[in-house]
C-alpha positions in Angstrom: -19.3 -13.4 4.0 -21.8 -13.2 6.7 -23.8 -10.0 7.1 -24.6 -9.1 10.8 -26.4 -6.2 12.2 -25.2 -2.6 11.9 -24.3 -3.1 8.2 -20.9 -4.5 9.1 -19.5 -7.5 7.3 -17.9 -10.5 9.1 -15.5 -13.0 7.7 -13.7 -15.9 9.3 -10.3 -17.1 8.1 -8.3 -20.1 9.1 -4.5 -20.3 9.0 -2.0 -22.9 10.3 0.8 -22.3 12.7 3.4 -22.0 9.9 1.7 -18.7 8.9 1.3 -17.3 12.4 4.2 -14.8 12.2 3.2 -13.5 8.8 -0.4 -13.0 9.9 0.6 -11.4 13.2 2.8 -9.0 11.2 -0.2 -8.1 8.9 -2.4 -7.5 11.9 -0.1 -4.6 12.9 -1.2 -2.6 9.9 -3.1 0.5 11.0 -6.3 -0.3 9.1 -6.5 -3.8 10.6 -5.7 -2.4 14.1 -8.7 0.0 13.8 -11.0 -2.9 12.7 -12.7 -5.3 14.9 -10.7 -8.5 14.8 -10.1 -11.6 17.0 -7.6 -14.4 16.8 -8.4 -17.7 18.5 -6.7 -21.0 18.6 -9.0 -23.5 16.7 -8.9 -26.2 19.4 -10.1 -23.8 22.1 -13.2 -23.3 20.1 -13.9 -27.0 19.7 -12.7 -27.3 16.1 -10.8 -30.2 14.7 -8.6 -27.8 12.7 -5.0 -27.3 13.9 -4.1 -23.6 13.8 -5.9 -20.4 14.3 -9.1 -18.6 13.3 -9.0 -14.9 12.3 -12.4 -13.2 12.7 -12.7 -9.8 11.0 -15.6 -7.4 11.3 -15.9 -4.0 9.6 -17.6 -1.8 7.1 -17.7 -3.0 3.5 -15.1 -0.4 2.6 -12.8 -1.6 5.4 -13.2 -5.2 4.4 -12.2 -4.5 0.8 -9.0 -2.8 2.1 -8.3 -5.6 4.5 -8.8 -8.2 1.8 -6.0 -6.4 -0.2 -3.7 -6.3 2.8 -4.3 -10.0 3.5 -4.3 -11.2 -0.1 -0.8 -12.6 -0.1 -1.1 -14.6 3.1 -2.0 -18.3 3.3 -5.4 -17.7 4.7 -8.4 -19.9 4.0 -11.9 -18.5 4.1 -14.0 -20.8 6.4 -17.2 -22.1 4.7 -20.3 -20.2 5.9 -21.9 -23.0 8.0 -18.7 -23.6 9.9 -18.0 -19.9 10.1 -21.4 -19.1 11.7 -20.8 -21.7 14.4 -17.3 -20.5 15.2 -18.3 -16.8 15.1 -21.1 -17.5 17.6 -18.6 -19.1 19.9 -16.2 -16.2 19.6 -19.0 -13.7 20.4 -20.2 -15.8 23.3 -16.6 -15.7 24.8 -16.4 -12.0 24.2 -19.8 -11.4 25.9 -18.8 -13.6 28.8 -15.6 -11.7 29.2 -17.5 -8.3 29.1 -20.0 -9.5 31.7 -17.1 -10.6 34.0 -15.5 -7.2 33.6 -18.8 -5.5 34.4 -19.1 -7.5 37.6 -15.6 -6.5 38.6 -15.9 -2.8 37.8 -19.7 -2.4 37.9 
């Protein structure tokens, strides 16, 4: 796991298209809905993988509970070096979107 600022933990999972419906169902759990999570198609982030990335961020306690909820799903933890690169891209996209909204409503 990657430890960012604010004592939150971050983790990046990969899953293929066959698992999409199961993962989407799990993401409807109340705990996960309250957490900070993002799903992105791998190709849109410049990855050679075929499927989706699931980026989770939360307190250590929340992450333990989310691990339990997601344990039975075919998720693969992305190795740290690759995860850092993908997480940076996800954050850059989010920052860009937030900036754009600020310009619209600012």
